[in-house]
N, C-alpha and C positions, 0 to 999 in steps of 0.2 A: 225055897219059894217064899220064905217068911217076908223078905224085903218086898217082893212083888205084891203080896197080900196087903202089907202096910201101905204101899204106894196106892193100891187100888182103893183102900179105905179112905185115904186122904183125898183122892180124886172124887169119890162119891160125896164126901163132905163139901168139896168145892161146887159140885153140881147142885147139891141141895141148897147151898148158900145162894147160888145164882138164881135158882128158881124162887126161893123164898124172898130174896131181895127184890126181884121183879114184881112179885105179887104185892109186897108191902109198899113199894114205891108207887105202883099203879094205884093202889087204894088211896094213898095220901094225895097223889096228884089230882085225883078226881074232885077234890074239894078246893082246888086252887082257883085264883083268878090270875090272868096273864096279861100284863101290860107294862111296856117299857116307857116310862115317862120321859127318859132322855131322848130317845129317838121317836117317840110317839108311835110305837109299833104295837098293834094288838096281837100278841102271841097266842091268843085264844084260837086263832085260825090254824096256827101250827099245831096246837094241842089236838085238834080234831083230825089230824092226819093219822094214818093207821099205826105207825110207831109214834106215840105221842111225844111231841117236843115240849119239854118243860124248861122254858126260858122265861126270865122276868116273872117268876112265879111269886105269888103272895098267898100265904106267908113263905112258902118255899123251903123253909128250913127242915121240915120233916122229911121231904124227899131227898134233900141233899145229905142230911145226916144218915139216912138209910143207905144211900150209896157209899158214903165214906165208911160206915161201920161194916157193911158187907165186904168192901175191898180190904179193910184191915183184917177181917177174919179169913178171907181168901189168901191174903199174903202169908198169914201164919200157916195155913194148911199147905200152901204151895211150897213153903220152905221145908216143911216136914216131908212132903212128897219127894222133893228133890233129894233130901237127905237119905230117904229110903232107897231111891233109885241109884244112889252112889254105891250101894252095897250089892246091886244086882250084878251077877257074875258075867252074864252074856246078854247081848241085845238091849243094853241099857239105853242106847241112843234111840232106838226104835220105840222103846217104852216111853221115853221122855217126849218125843215128838207126838206120839199117839195120845198121851195124857194131855199134852198141851192142846191138841186138836179137840179133844172131848171137852175140856174146860172152856175153850173158846166157843164151841158150838152151843154149850149150855148157856153161856152169857149172851150169845147172839139172839136168844129168845127174849131178851130183856124188853119189857113192854114200853119203856120210856127212853128218851134220849135227851141229853142236856146240851146238844148243839144241833142246829138245823142243817149243818153242812151236807149231810147225806142226801137231803132232798134237793139241794142245788146240784149235787152230783147227778141225780136222776134227770134233772132239768137239762143240764148241759149235754149229758150223754144222749138224751132223747132228741134234743134239737139237732145235734150233729149226726148221730147214727141213724135216726129214722127219717129226718126231714132234710138233712144236708145243710142246715143253717150254721153259719160260722158263729160259734158261741163267744168268740173274742170281740165281735162287733155287734153289739145289741143296742143300737141307738134308737130304734123305733118300736112301737107296740107290737106284740105278738098276737096272732089270731089263734085261739085255742078251741074254736068251735068244734073241730073234728077230732080232738084228742082229749079224752077224759082225764088223763094223768096230768097233762100240762094245765088243763082247766082247774084241777084241784090245787096246783102249786102256785099259780100266778097271784091269787089273792094274798098269799103270804109273801112271795118273793118280790112282788111289785111287777108292773108291766110298763116298760121293759125291765127285766131284772138286771142287776149289775153284771158286767161281762165276766166271762170265765177267767179266774185269777191263777189257774194252774198251768203247768207245763204242757207242751203239745203232745208228748207221748202219753201222758195220762188222759188227755182228751181223746186221742185216737183209741185208746183202750176202752174208755167209758162209752165212746160211740159204738164200738163193736159189741160191747156187753149189752148196751141198750137195744141194738139191732137184733141181737139174738133173743132178747126178752121183749120184743116189740108187743107181743100179745099179753104180757103179764100185767097183773094189777099193780097198784102203787105199793102195796106192802112188799110183794116179792121183788119189785124193781128196787126198792130201797134196801131190802135185806140182802140183795145180791152184792151191794157194795160192802156190807159187813162181811160177806163171804170172801170177797176179793181181798179185803184187808187181812182177814184171818189167814188166807192162803199165803199172802206175802209175809205175815209174821212167822208162820211155820217155816217158810223158806229162809227168813232171817235167822231163826234159831238154828236151822241146819247149817247156815253159814258160819255161825259161831262155833258149832261143833267141828266144822272143817278147819277153821282157823286154829283150833286147839288140838289138831290131830296128833301132834307129837307129845301131848300130855298123856298121862295114864287115864284110864276110863273114868275113874272117880272125879278127877280134876275137870275133864271135859264136860261131864254131866253137871258138875257144880257150876261151871262157867255158863253153859247154855241155859241151865235152870234159873240162874239169877236173872238172866234176861227174859226168858219166856214167861216165867211166873211172877214177874214184876207186876204189881197191881195196875200201873199205868199202861203197860203193854196190853194186858188182858182187857182193860176197860176201854181204852181208846180204839183198839182194833175190833174187838168183838161187839162192843156196844156202840161206840161212836162211829165205827166204820171209816175212820179217817184214812186218807190216802198217804199219810206220812210213812206208814209201814211199807207201802209200795215203793217209796223212795229208798227206805232203809235197806230193804232186802238186796237189791243189786249192789248198793254201796258196800255192804258188809262182805258180800261175795267177792267184790272187786279187790278188797284188801286181803281176803282170805287166800286168793289164788295169784296175787301179783308176783310172788317170787317165782312161780313155775310157769304162769301164763300171763305175762304182763299185757299183751295186746288184747287178749280176751277180757282181762280186768279193765282195760281202758274202755272197751265197749260197754261193759257193765256199769262203770261209773258214769259214762255218757248217758246211759239209760236212766240212772238215778237223777242226773241233772235235768234230763228232759221231762221227768215227772214233777220235780220241784227244783227250781234254780238254786235254792239255798245249798244243795248238795255240792255246788261248785267250790265251796269252801274247802273241801277235801282234796281237790285236784292238785294243788301244789305239793301236798304231802305224798299223794299217790305217785306223782312224777318222780319225786326224790326216791321213793321206795323202789320204783321200777328200774333204778340203776343196776340192781342186782341181775337184771335180765340182759345186760350188755349195753354198749354205748348208744345203740340206735333205739333201744326199747323206750326210754323216756319220751323223746320227741314224737315217735309214732303213736305211742299210747295217748299222749296229750291230744294229738290231732284227731284220733278216733273218738276220744271222749267229747271233744268239742263238736265233732261232725254230727253226732247223733241228735242233739237238740236242734241243730240247724236243719237237718234233713226232715225231722219230725214236724217242724214248723212250716215246711214248704206247702203242704196241702191247704193250709189256712190262708196263704198269701198275705201273711201279716208278720212282719219282722218283730213285732212286739207281743207275739202270742204269749200270754201268761204274765206279761210285765205288770198287769194291773195288781198282781199280788203285792208288789213293792209299794205301789201308790196307795192301795186300799189299807194295807197294814200301817203305812206311815201317816194316814189321815187322822188317826185318833190315838190318844194316849190312855193306857189302862194297865194297872197292876204291874208296873215296870219301874226300873230306876229312873228313866226319863219322866215318867208320870210323877214320881215323888219330887224330882228336882223342879219340874215345871209347875207344881202346885202354887208356889208363891207368885210365879209369873202370871198365871191365869187369874189368881186372886187379885192381883194389881191391875187387871184389865189389859195386860200387855201380850196376851197369848197370840194375837193375830196382828200385832203392830210391827211394821218393819223395824228391825233392830238397828240397822245401819243405813239411815236414810240417804247419806251421802254416797253410798256405794251404788254403782250402776247395777241394774238387774242382771242376775246371773243366768246363764243358759240352764233351762229346765227348772231352775229353782226360783227364778224371779227375785224379789226382794225378801230374803228369809226373815221370819220373825225370830224373837228370842227363843221361843219354844223349838223352832226348827233348827236353830243353831245348836241347841242342846242335843237334838237328835243327830245332826251331822257330826258333832263332836264325838258322840258315842260310837258312831259308825267308823269314824277315823281311828279311834282307839282300837276297835275290833280289827280293822285292817292292819294296824300296827302289830297286833298280837299275832295275826296270821303270818305277816312278813317276818317277824322275829323268829317264830317257831320254824318256819321253812328254812331260814338261814341257819339255825342251830342244827337242823337235821342234815343240811347240806355239808356243814363243817364237821359234824361228828357222827356218832352212831344214831340211827333212826330210833326215835323214842315216841311211842304213841301218846305220851302225855301232852305233847305239843299239839296233836290233833284235837284232843279233848279240851285243851285250854282254848283253842281257837273256836271250837263249837260253843263252849261256855261264853266266850267273849261275844259271839254273835247273838246268843240268847239274851245276854245282858244288854245288848245294843238295840233290841227290838223295842219300839215305842209302846206296843201293846202285846201282852202275854196271854196265851191261852194254854190250857193244860196239855193239849196234844203236841204242842211244840217241844215239850219236854222229852218226847220220844226220840228226838234227834241225839240226845246225849245218853240215853239209857243203855245202849250197847256197851258203854264203858263200865257198867256194873258187872259185866262178865269177867272183868279183871279182879285183882285182889289188892290193889294199892289204894292210895289216897283218892285218886280219881274215881275208882270204883265206889268208894264210900260216898263221895260227893254226888256221883251220878245217881246212885240208888236213892239217896235221901232227897235230892232235887226232884226226881221223878215222883216221889210220894208227896212231897209238900207242895209241888206246883198244882196239885189237885185243888188246893185252896183257892185258885183263881176262879173256880166255879161259884164263889160267893158273888161275883159280878155277873157271870154268864147265866146262872140259874135262878138267882133270887132277885126279886124286884127291889129297886133302890129304896123304896119306902118301908121295906120290911126288915131293914138292918141299920144299925147305927153307922154313921159316916166313917168312924174310926176303924171299923172292922176290916174293910178291904185294905186299908193301909197296914194294919197289923199283919194280915195274911201275906201281903207283899213282902214286908220286912222279914217274916219268918221264912218264906221259901227262898229269899235271896241270901239271908245271913246264916240260918241254922245249918244248911249243908256244909258251908265253909267251916263253921265251928267244929262240926262232927269230923270232917275230913282232917282238919288241922290237929285236933287234940285227941282223936280216937287212936286206936291201935291197929293200923292196917297191916295186912300180911305183907311179907317182903317181896313178893313177886307179882308180875302181871301175867296171868295165864294166857291171854290172847296174844300178847307180844311174843312170849317165849314159844307158844304153840305155833305161831305163824313164822317164826324166825328160823 
């Protein structure tokens, strides 16, 4: 029982750190001013919401450093906890998932939040689930006279708010969740999305355990623990409440069961795509892997995966349900490779100038500017990486490094980076090779993007976001390239 007692001790330390971090962050946030000069948004309205939104804070650094230091300490305790659980002789998987749940629940009491997304979740879910309003078509002002929750949110979200940018399955789930909580106040409505993200993260960790089922108990716990107790997973799920975990869970399970149940896996991957369309990047690799289920498994699984988002979009009578995610994310550049490349273009005043005036307007794109050409070039490179990886898996042995390479290429192609996007690649940390090292450190260092999200522009030198961007882009590559990775990939061998 010594290992169990050590694990319990480290879990208590994580809970204490979460509670202390919440108290200190709340105390520091109380003395801030909140205003984004770039978008002219008064974030003081969002700070007054029950889970305080700390965005565009001035000075902001005390809150941000509190969060970073807390997560660093939690990461250390989490690693020790997982090490202790690897020595547990029986029931170690249940111990791990239980400890993960307790850690997440402690963090879910965090008094502040550094992204306002969870309140938009409440808004979209309530509009659809309680009032039957299509959140993908919000072109006119909303009347909130009879709904105190929506009345609290509209001064911050704008009226009308921007349309729902998420996939239709997520919106259906958010609508059901909001309908069940129709009488709850704004705090519990917002916290419920933290709870949903935590439940999905626990399911994702269980999926990693299943993928590694052919490994010995210690290896399985180590793999799942590296994912579950990664500081980005804990923070963005339990504190941020982001729906990326809801996308990850079915995607992880799809690959965990594809060898035995390829058609069920196809349905699960379809569910992931219907939550966030970016999950479609895994579809070609899933189809290749499904060949082990027989000649008919790949095409049927592909049809099932594509059918789910189509069917889920039907209630909204909008073929573009969730497509605003692409448009909204592509409308600004921040803390990305494209942002760095486009800096001289915008400095020269060419950011919105048509690059090729002699070229007729293109469908959907019009006359692209130089900045947009940079963005399209990055997306084309990412598409090439996916195509090459798929071809290599078709021609030879399936290797999950091509999946992670494609996900990394997609992340590098995004014009604007946010920390929670890093969740897409963190499952690779469950492995033991170079991609595991890259994913773990990318997930840690991408938290540096909160320098833009959480701190007002006037409270930091202009070079700092540039430095943070270079660090999260370059340092994980250096560590993965020159470090000493273990020789095997636990998820690949466990699932194979």
